[in-house]
N, C-alpha and C positions, 0 to 999 in steps of 0.2 A: 619510499609514500612521506618520510618524515621529511626530510631531504624539500623536497617537491613544496611542502608545506609553508616550510621555510623561507623556500625561495619565494613565495608568496606574498609570504606575511611582509617581508624583508623591502618587497617592491612596493605593497600598499601602504606600509609605513612611511616610506623614501619618497614617493607621491603625494601625500599625508603633507609632511613636512616643507615642501616645496610648493603647496598652494598659494594661491592670492590671495589677499585679503580683503582689495581695495573696496568689495563691495560689501555691502551688510548683508547675512546669512538670510537665506530663507528657509523656513520650513513648512512645513503641511503636515495636517491630521488628517486623516481621510476613516470615518466609519462607516463601514459594509457590513451585509449579512445574506441569507440566504434562510428562507424558510421555504419548506417542502413536505409537505402531505398528501399521504396517498392512502387509498386501502388495496389490501394483499390477502388474497386469498390459495390458498399452498394444499395442496391434498397429501396422503398419505402420513401424517403427521401422528404420532404418539403411539398407545402400546396400541391401540383399535385400531392403527391406522386412518383416522376422521380428518373430515377436512375440518382447518382452519381459515378461518377469518380473522383480519385485524386491521387497525390502523396503525401507520407506523411513521415518526418523525422525518422521512427521508427517502424516497424512494427515486427517483432521478439521482438527488445530490442528498447528501446529509444535511440535515438545519445545522445553520452556524452562523457567528456576527466574528467582525474580527474589526482590527486598527492599525492602520497603515501608517507607518512616520516616515517624512523625510525632511532632511535638511541640508540646503543646499551648503557645503562649506567653500566652493569658491576652488578654483584650477582645474574643473572638472571631477571634484569629490563630490558624494553625498553622501551623507550618513543616513543610515534605514534602520526602523524596530517593526518586525510585524508580531503580530499575538493574534491567535485564532481559538476563538470558544466553540465546540461542538453540542447538541444540545437534541432532545430529542422532540421535538414541535407534537404530536400526539398529548404529551404531556405533561409537559416543563420540564423536565428534569434533565440534568446532564448524561449526556453520553454515558451507558456503561460500559464499564472496566477503560475509562482512557481520562487523562491526568484532566485538568480544568484548562488548562490551554494544550489544545492538541502540537500549534504548533507558535512555537515562542524564541525569536531568534532577534540578535543585531548584527552589524557589520557596518561595512565599507564599501562604497562604488566608487571606483578611480578607471582612470584611461586604462589601468590594466587587471580590472576584471574584478571582481567583486568577492569579499570573505567576510562568509558571517559565523556566528557562534549561536550555540543553541539547540534545541528539537527543532527537526525540518523535516520535508522531504527526505527520500535514500533517492540513491542516481538511480536504480531501476526505475520509481515510478515517477523522478522527472525525465525518461528518457520516451517512457512507454506511453505516456500522456502526449509527448509534446511532438513526436514522431511519428506513431502509428495506434493512438486513440481508438478504442470500438464504434465511437460513435462523431458524429463529424460538430455536434454542437454542444456534447458533455463526453466527457474523456471515459467515464465507466458507469453504467446503471447502478447506483448504491444498493437496490433490494438485490441485485444480482448481477455477482460479478469476479466470476469464476477467476480472470487474471489476478486480483488482488490477492491471492493467494500464494502467487510465487514471487510477490516482492520484500519479501520479508520483512511485512508489516506497515512497511512502507516509508513510515513517519521513525526515524532514528532520534532518539535524545542523544546529550553531550557531543555534539557531530560540529567540526568545524568544517566549514565547506570552500571551496572557490570555486565560483566560475569565469569561464571567459565566453568572449566572441568576438567575432570579428565584423568591426561596422556595420555589415551590412544583415547581421544575426544566421547570416546561410549555416555560419558555422558555429553551435554551440559546444562546450562542454566542461565539466566539471568532477571535482575530484572533492574525496570526504573521508573522515577518520575519525571515529567517536570512540570515546573511551569507557572501558569493563570499570574503573573507581573502582576496583579489587570487590565484582560482585561476583561471587561465588559461591559452592555450594557445602564451604566449610561449618558451618552453625549448621546445616541441616543433619552434616557427615557424624556433628558430634552429638546427635538426639539421636541416631540409629538403634542402641543399645535400650532404647526406651521403647520404640518401635514393638509389640506385641501382636498385633494383628496385620492385616495387611491393610484393611481400612485407616489405622493409623498412618501408614504409610503414605495411602491417594490421599488423605484426608492433608498431611504437611505437603508432600508437592504440590499439590491442588490450588494452597495459601499461598505457596513458592512463587509458581508460576502466575497468579494472580497478580501480586503484589508485584513481579518484573517486569508484565507487560503493561501496567499502568505507568507508565513512563520510565521501566527501570533501565538498568544501563548494563549496555553489553558492548563489546569492541568489534567496530567495523575497520571496513577502508574495500576503496573501491571509485570506480569513476565510469562517467557514458562520457562518447560524442555523436552527436548528430549534424548533418546536414540538410537544409530543408533548401529548396526552389524550382521557381517553375510548377508549382505543382507537389512537386514531387518530396519525399521527404524520407532519411535513414535514417536508423540511427543505432546503438547497440550500446551493453553497459556489464560489467562486473562488479559484483558485490561478494565481501569473504565476510561473513560472520562468526565469530566465535561465542559461543552459548557459554552462560556458566559454569556449566560442568565439563569444560576444555573441548567441545565438541566445535570443530568448522564444518560451517556450512557455506560451500561455493555456489551463488545464484548468478546465469549466465544470461541473456535475452539481447534478441536480436528481432528487428523488424521494420518494417515501411507501408507506408501510404500512399495515395495519388488522388490529386483533385483533378476535376475537368467539368469545367461548366455543371450541371446540377449533381453530378456522381461523387462519389467517395469509394475508395476503396484502403483495403488495410492487409495487413498480414503479420504475423510474427512467429516465435519460438521463444519458449522458456526453460530454462534448468535450474532446479538445484536439488544438489549432491550431501546429505551428510555424512562427513568422515568421524565416524563413532568409533572411539578407542578400543580395543580389541579389552573383552573382562577379564583380568586377571586376579578380582579380589572383590569381595561384598561391596566395596567403598566406590569401586571403581562403574560397578553395576550398576550402583544407584547412583552416581553420576548419569551415566545414562537412561537411566531411566525419568529425571529432572529434562534433561535437553530434548529428550521423545517428547515428553509432555509439552515442552513451551513447541517445539518444531510442529506439533501434531494443533496448537492455537491460531498459526501461520496458517496451515495447509485448508484445515477444518472450516466446518463452519457453514451456513445456510446463505449469510450472504455472499461467503466465498463460492457458492454453489460446487462446495467441499466437500469432502469423504474423508474418512476415518483414516487416518496413515497405520495404524497400527504398527509395527516393528521394519515398514518399509523403509528404504532411506535414500532414495530418489524418488527423483518425479519428473514428468516432464508436458508438457503444455503446447498445444501449436493453436493458431485462433487465425480467422479467417472472418471477414466483412466486406459488407457491402451499403452505402446510404445513396438514397437519391432524394434529391427537396423538390417533391412532386408541385410545389408552390410555396411565394414568397414565405407563407405561414406556416407550410405541413411538411414537415422531414419526416421521409420514411429509411428506419438502420435495421437489418439482421444482421446475427452475427453467429459464426461456429467455432466452439471448442473440442477440440480432441484432447484429453488428460493419461497420459499412461504413469500407471504407481510401479516401482519394482525393488528388490532388495529385499522384499522379506526370508527371511532364512528357510522356513518351512512353507511356503507360499501362498499363506493364507490370506495376505493383507496384498499379494501383488494381482493387479486387476487394471482397467480402462475403463476414461467417463468421456461421458457426450455430454456437451453441454449448447443447449439452441437458444435463444433469445432472440423476439422479434418485437419493436418499438415507433410506434407512432405519436411522435410530438408538434403540437399547435402552439404559434406562435401569438398571442391575443395581441402584442406589445414588444418590447425592447425586453422588457423587464417580466412580463407574468407568460408565464406557457402553462399547457398540459399536455397529457400524456397517459396512454394505453400500452401496458407490454406483456407480453407472454413468453415465459422461459418454460425450458421442460430439462430433466437431466436423467440419465438411463447410465448407471455401473452396473459393470460385470466382473466375476473374476474370482478372488478369493474369498472364504465363507468370511476372514471376516472386515472386506468389503461394503460398509453400508454408509448411508448419509448419514445417519443420528443413534447413537445407542439402544433409546425410547420407543423407536418405533422398527425398527431394521430395515428400514424401505433403500429397497434399487433403483426406485423411480420415484420424481417425482415431479407435477406438475403447478405452475405459480401464475395467477393476475393480476399485474399492479395497475394499479390508476389513479392520479393520482394532478396534484397541479402546484406550481413552483412559482414562487415572487422573490426577487431581486432587489434589492436596495442598496 
């Protein structure tokens, strides 16, 4: 992997050095954004399993704004910068548990490919959204996106990324590597003797996981390849993530889509497998606790359609969907996801999940649309398989309606 990145960097540097500078460089700065506001109702919420009505600042898309900068360096070379901030439009505050810029990278585009550095989308997100997105008019639904839980956070900090493509872009591929920057659990391990209650341990782990997710560093290496032509798209990707406690998580995905007339069909498969070390000491046991908590944040959460991972170490997801453009303004889409969790030692966290979502989207213009969606989650299996600890629910239905504007 390091040799591949070194080769890409050398090729880009050579191309840049040979660039012609006969004409004055041209640069552009683009300010863009999406404001999405929705009403969402869900049942089986809280200890009383009551219904919950709320406004959310992103039903179809997360509200966000960004700045894209390009500069023509001559000779087919372009410098670029991407910055993207995400916020909750319902309250006007920054997105919870997220860095100020969810994306922040700089790079060079040359005839030999693109090399970028910084916080970026990872290769799993890239291949799914470009080859077999859930909806033809939106890669996923922000309020209900089971596929997101298999993407290892979707974004990665401290990343080098090399992307290449054929001139017609029928073939596109990418390689990524990110640095852990010595982000480990050693400082927490040194505090172990001071933890006298399970609550203290839980609080320390929770604080550590929160700071790590908020733009923290972990080592990754992987890539994807996608082919698209004549309405067909097929792609696959692999990413290895090493968590701070030393656990390797291997993630795979493969899928495709087909567009013909008003129809859109898609299908895909994803797998996450965590390789926890055998517990031979209290320290190793603690490392596994930290890594399980971190992986649990990727796998669980309502926006991911997720359920609690417990001590399971493997999760699989199969997805199939269809879209139909009924009129030039009205798009209909439906998707089904089947999840399976396994590897629980005593079986209490082994189980299955079924996810259903149907959405109608009406475009008032190229920039403004409204949508209405219904989703349902049902899970079965071991006693620890629940949607969230507060309710202990095993099924939940949601209704989302909203409006979105792009500028």
